[in-house]
Wavefront OBJ file of the C-alpha trace (Angstrom):
o trace
v 45.500 -17.303 25.789
v 44.721 -13.809 24.545
v 42.334 -15.231 21.957
v 40.542 -17.306 24.601
v 40.144 -14.264 26.842
v 38.894 -12.222 23.925
v 36.342 -14.899 22.954
v 35.202 -15.273 26.555
v 34.854 -11.530 27.061
v 32.998 -10.835 23.857
v 31.187 -14.157 23.427
v 27.702 -12.650 23.610
v 28.609 -9.853 21.194
v 30.146 -12.270 18.705
v 27.076 -14.493 18.919
v 24.841 -11.527 18.109
v 27.000 -10.493 15.162
v 27.046 -14.064 13.858
v 23.242 -14.262 14.006
v 22.878 -10.849 12.348
v 25.283 -11.856 9.583
v 22.653 -14.120 7.961
v 19.883 -11.502 7.522
v 22.493 -8.897 6.529
v 23.829 -11.233 3.843
v 20.298 -11.809 2.532
v 19.620 -8.072 2.669
v 22.768 -7.364 0.652
v 22.047 -10.107 -1.872
v 18.346 -9.444 -2.522
v 18.105 -5.697 -1.883
v 21.366 -3.772 -2.104
v 22.773 -5.723 -5.052
v 19.395 -5.626 -6.846
v 19.031 -1.915 -6.067
v 22.365 -0.872 -7.576
v 22.081 -3.368 -10.423
v 18.664 -1.968 -11.288
v 19.950 1.598 -11.198
v 22.784 0.594 -13.527
v 20.315 -0.950 -16.002
v 18.150 2.205 -15.876
v 21.124 4.154 -17.241
v 21.525 1.844 -20.255
v 19.559 0.874 -23.375
v 19.057 -2.697 -22.125
v 16.335 -4.324 -24.223
v 15.885 -8.078 -24.469
v 15.021 -7.796 -28.168
v 18.285 -6.159 -29.162
v 20.798 -7.056 -26.471
v 22.379 -9.815 -28.595
v 22.860 -7.554 -31.623
v 23.824 -4.187 -30.158
v 24.870 -5.130 -26.632
v 24.297 -2.843 -23.647
v 25.224 0.834 -23.987
v 25.031 3.730 -21.567
v 22.390 6.352 -22.329
v 22.653 7.893 -18.864
v 19.403 9.677 -17.934
v 17.687 9.426 -21.327
v 15.317 6.736 -20.006
v 14.170 9.027 -17.198
v 13.333 11.726 -19.741
v 11.485 9.304 -22.022
v 9.230 7.782 -19.353
v 7.566 11.155 -18.764
v 6.404 11.083 -22.377
v 5.145 7.515 -21.906
v 1.328 7.712 -21.907
v 0.957 4.514 -19.872
v 3.230 5.778 -17.120
v 1.659 9.249 -16.956
v -1.859 7.775 -16.816
v -0.595 5.238 -14.307
v 0.748 7.960 -12.020
v -2.591 9.786 -12.173
v -4.629 6.677 -11.432
v -2.194 5.611 -8.706
v -2.558 9.012 -7.016
v -6.363 8.777 -7.097
v -6.280 5.183 -5.822
v -3.869 6.070 -3.006
v -5.884 9.044 -1.759
v -9.233 7.229 -1.881
v -7.917 4.083 -0.184
v -6.029 6.099 2.430
v -9.240 7.858 3.436
v -11.561 4.837 3.218
v -9.344 2.180 4.771
v -8.223 4.372 7.668
v -11.731 5.644 8.367
v -13.280 2.185 8.483
v -10.251 0.724 10.259
v -10.392 3.299 13.051
v -14.190 3.066 13.274
v -14.193 -0.730 13.591
v -11.323 -0.680 16.093
v -13.063 1.933 18.236
v -16.298 -0.080 18.241
v -14.549 -3.352 19.095
v -12.619 -1.756 21.976
v -15.967 -0.793 23.546
v -17.300 -4.362 23.301
v -16.945 -6.077 26.678
v -17.489 -9.633 25.445
v -16.758 -11.181 22.089
v -14.484 -8.375 20.926
v -11.765 -10.749 19.737
v -14.306 -12.745 17.747
v -15.419 -9.602 15.912
v -11.755 -8.702 15.385
v -11.070 -12.093 13.811
v -14.168 -11.953 11.595
v -13.394 -8.468 10.337
v -9.772 -9.409 9.705
v -10.799 -12.410 7.618
v -11.223 -10.502 4.278
v -7.483 -9.726 4.280
v -6.824 -13.463 3.934
v -8.739 -13.613 0.649
v -6.343 -13.728 -2.300
v -6.255 -11.012 -4.958
v -7.468 -13.537 -7.553
v -10.605 -14.326 -5.562
v -11.172 -10.628 -4.872
v -10.974 -9.915 -8.593
v -13.558 -12.610 -9.310
v -15.918 -11.058 -6.761
v -15.436 -7.655 -8.396
v -16.098 -9.096 -11.861
v -19.253 -10.755 -10.536
v -20.589 -7.565 -8.926
v -19.837 -5.415 -11.973
v -20.933 -7.913 -14.597
v -21.891 -5.793 -17.663
v -24.843 -8.003 -18.592
v -28.423 -7.576 -17.405
v -27.886 -10.271 -14.758
v -25.031 -8.386 -13.086
v -25.906 -7.518 -9.442
v -25.102 -3.796 -9.825
v -26.970 -3.592 -13.128
v -30.013 -5.236 -11.563
v -29.964 -2.699 -8.703
v -29.613 0.407 -10.892
v -32.178 -1.016 -13.312
v -34.811 -1.364 -10.596
v -33.979 1.829 -8.697
v -33.199 4.245 -11.533
v -34.571 2.419 -14.593
v -31.172 2.569 -16.316
v -29.874 0.186 -18.991
v -27.036 -2.246 -18.142
v -23.704 -0.488 -17.745
v -20.342 -1.724 -19.011
v -18.560 -0.635 -15.861
v -14.950 -1.347 -16.823
v -15.141 0.154 -20.315
v -16.700 3.488 -19.367
v -14.025 6.074 -18.534
v -16.058 7.507 -15.638
v -16.857 4.199 -13.952
v -13.818 2.007 -14.701
v -11.541 3.113 -11.850
v -14.337 3.567 -9.255
v -15.533 0.036 -10.066
v -12.097 -1.347 -9.235
v -11.938 0.706 -6.037
v -15.368 -0.319 -4.749
v -14.461 -3.596 -3.033
v -11.008 -2.579 -1.653
v -12.517 0.653 -0.325
v -14.952 -1.190 1.945
v -12.913 -4.310 2.753
v -9.300 -3.111 2.733
v -9.280 -1.819 6.300
v -8.407 -5.127 7.991
v -4.722 -4.566 8.750
v -5.296 -0.904 9.593
v -8.011 -1.988 12.046
v -5.615 -4.328 13.846
v -3.021 -1.578 14.246
v -5.610 0.932 15.451
v -6.978 -1.650 17.858
v -3.519 -2.186 19.394
v -3.036 1.580 19.635
v -6.390 2.148 21.325
v -5.752 -0.617 23.832
v -2.393 0.931 24.750
v -3.886 4.308 25.759
v -4.115 4.435 29.589
v -7.626 4.832 30.969
v -6.415 7.518 33.379
v -6.524 10.080 30.559
v -10.222 9.446 30.040
v -10.922 9.432 33.765
v -9.288 12.842 34.146
v -11.041 14.236 31.067
v -14.420 12.923 32.245
v -14.285 15.471 35.084
v -14.559 18.222 32.473
v -16.877 16.720 29.846
v -18.956 13.666 29.001
v -18.992 14.334 25.254
v -17.603 11.359 23.345
v -16.759 13.592 20.392
v -14.634 15.892 22.546
v -12.923 12.932 24.213
v -12.146 11.452 20.814
v -10.712 14.610 19.234
v -8.964 15.922 22.362
v -7.728 12.666 23.930
v -7.931 9.641 21.636
v -6.818 11.128 18.320
v -3.754 13.041 19.650
v -2.570 10.011 21.655
v -3.182 7.815 18.624
v -1.077 10.012 16.328
v 1.941 7.610 16.122
v -0.373 4.801 15.016
v -2.211 7.145 12.666
v 1.005 8.207 10.960
v 2.103 4.579 10.647
v -1.156 3.605 8.960
v -0.976 6.612 6.643
v 2.533 5.590 5.609
v 1.419 1.996 5.002
v -1.591 3.222 3.024
v 0.610 5.383 0.794
v 3.022 2.517 0.143
v 0.181 0.075 -0.563
v -1.448 2.562 -2.919
v 1.686 3.337 -4.919
v 2.527 -0.334 -5.500
v -1.020 -1.367 -6.507
v -1.175 -3.666 -9.537
v -3.313 -6.750 -8.884
v -6.834 -5.288 -9.506
v -5.711 -3.661 -12.762
v -3.841 -6.702 -14.006
v -6.541 -9.242 -13.103
v -9.723 -7.285 -13.874
v -8.891 -4.772 -16.590
v -5.663 -5.750 -18.403
v -4.786 -3.254 -21.118
v -7.414 -0.724 -20.025
v -6.074 2.841 -20.289
v -8.684 4.075 -17.802
v -7.431 1.902 -14.942
v -3.712 1.342 -15.551
v -1.496 1.981 -12.511
v 2.133 3.112 -12.402
v 3.406 -0.315 -11.334
v 1.302 -2.013 -14.013
v 2.808 0.365 -16.595
v 6.223 -0.718 -15.318
v 5.208 -4.363 -15.688
v 3.995 -3.813 -19.268
v 7.210 -2.024 -20.222
v 9.358 -4.849 -18.822
v 7.500 -8.050 -19.668
v 5.396 -7.074 -22.683
v 7.713 -4.670 -24.489
v 10.916 -6.158 -22.951
v 12.251 -2.634 -22.409
v 13.833 -3.297 -19.037
v 15.867 -0.102 -18.933
v 12.775 2.117 -18.970
v 10.927 -0.147 -16.553
v 13.791 0.185 -14.054
v 13.715 3.959 -14.551
v 10.000 3.923 -13.721
v 10.725 1.867 -10.622
v 13.313 4.358 -9.386
v 10.949 7.273 -9.972
v 8.366 5.513 -7.796
v 11.079 4.813 -5.218
v 11.962 8.519 -5.074
v 8.275 9.449 -4.732
v 7.869 7.056 -1.789
v 11.044 8.384 -0.150
v 9.923 12.010 -0.512
v 6.479 11.271 0.918
v 8.044 9.337 3.802
v 10.431 12.191 4.633
v 7.578 14.710 4.493
v 5.487 12.556 6.800
v 8.339 12.126 9.281
v 8.835 15.884 9.210
v 5.169 16.509 9.949
v 4.937 13.796 12.586
v 6.992 15.637 15.151
v 8.029 14.037 18.399
v 6.769 10.574 19.235
v 4.288 10.206 22.074
v 5.304 7.939 24.919
v 2.588 6.591 27.216
v 3.591 6.475 30.864
l 1 2 3 4 5 6 7 8 9 10 11 12 13 14 15 16 17 18 19 20 21 22 23 24 25 26 27 28 29 30 31 32 33 34 35 36 37 38 39 40 41 42 43 44 45 46 47 48 49 50 51 52 53 54 55 56 57 58 59 60 61 62 63 64 65 66 67 68 69 70 71 72 73 74 75 76 77 78 79 80 81 82 83 84 85 86 87 88 89 90 91 92 93 94 95 96 97 98 99 100 101 102 103 104 105 106 107 108 109 110 111 112 113 114 115 116 117 118 119 120 121 122 123 124 125 126 127 128 129 130 131 132 133 134 135 136 137 138 139 140 141 142 143 144 145 146 147 148 149 150 151 152 153 154 155 156 157 158 159 160 161 162 163 164 165 166 167 168 169 170 171 172 173 174 175 176 177 178 179 180 181 182 183 184 185 186 187 188 189 190 191 192 193 194 195 196 197 198 199 200 201 202 203 204 205 206 207 208 209 210 211 212 213 214 215 216 217 218 219 220 221 222 223 224 225 226 227 228 229 230 231 232 233 234 235 236 237 238 239 240 241 242 243 244 245 246 247 248 249 250 251 252 253 254 255 256 257 258 259 260 261 262 263 264 265 266 267 268 269 270 271 272 273 274 275 276 277 278 279 280 281 282 283 284 285 286 287 288 289 290 291 292 293 294 295 296 297 298 299 300
């Protein structure tokens, strides 16, 4: 009887816990176990080439010291930082600009939203082919044709030149990578009550003042979210480097250096150490951002 009363009293709670048990089990299996297992491997000399002969031995934090003398990883961190900063600025600028323009459209706004979101559905492989086509090093390459006619310059080998390799990879994502940011900005702009603008219009009609004094402060939670997403997307970038310029020292990213260490050199211990360094960097940047964000804004 006591069990029946208990089940009847807490039936809804037990149902919730039972439903949450499935995602929690998956979270434990694919994240927590992998996280601690990876950290354990980063403290060893695990190498697929020698594991059968010498086994697995603890080296503690020796891998973390060695990765900072790894040229690929150091160059990767530098290129990843540049990529992250450039994409953060470009994607958020164009995302906010497009969202602000679409919000002002009275008819057909959703159609423009769908069309501008479409590039995000293009796979990384197709995007890499478009980039290779635009920056074709031969005389028939579109960019070489343009600079040849405008500046009378010879054909450029864009991905081999140290000064142009990374900017060439960033060109297409810089102008087309704003899709998801645009959607988030659009939702944020639509959620701002019109009463704020009506009250502010009694003082000024300047759109610039309204934007910087009303829109941008009220949009700060969305802005911080998009900045966080941009930082995370930038740090984990690998596809353009792997598909367009494999093995190029001028474009290698930190995650691509990790990939090379694991699957080309089979040195999994150092690759896991690299992964945890990137994890710590993301955590530090996230904590700094949350510290700077301040109190959340609630629209009433």
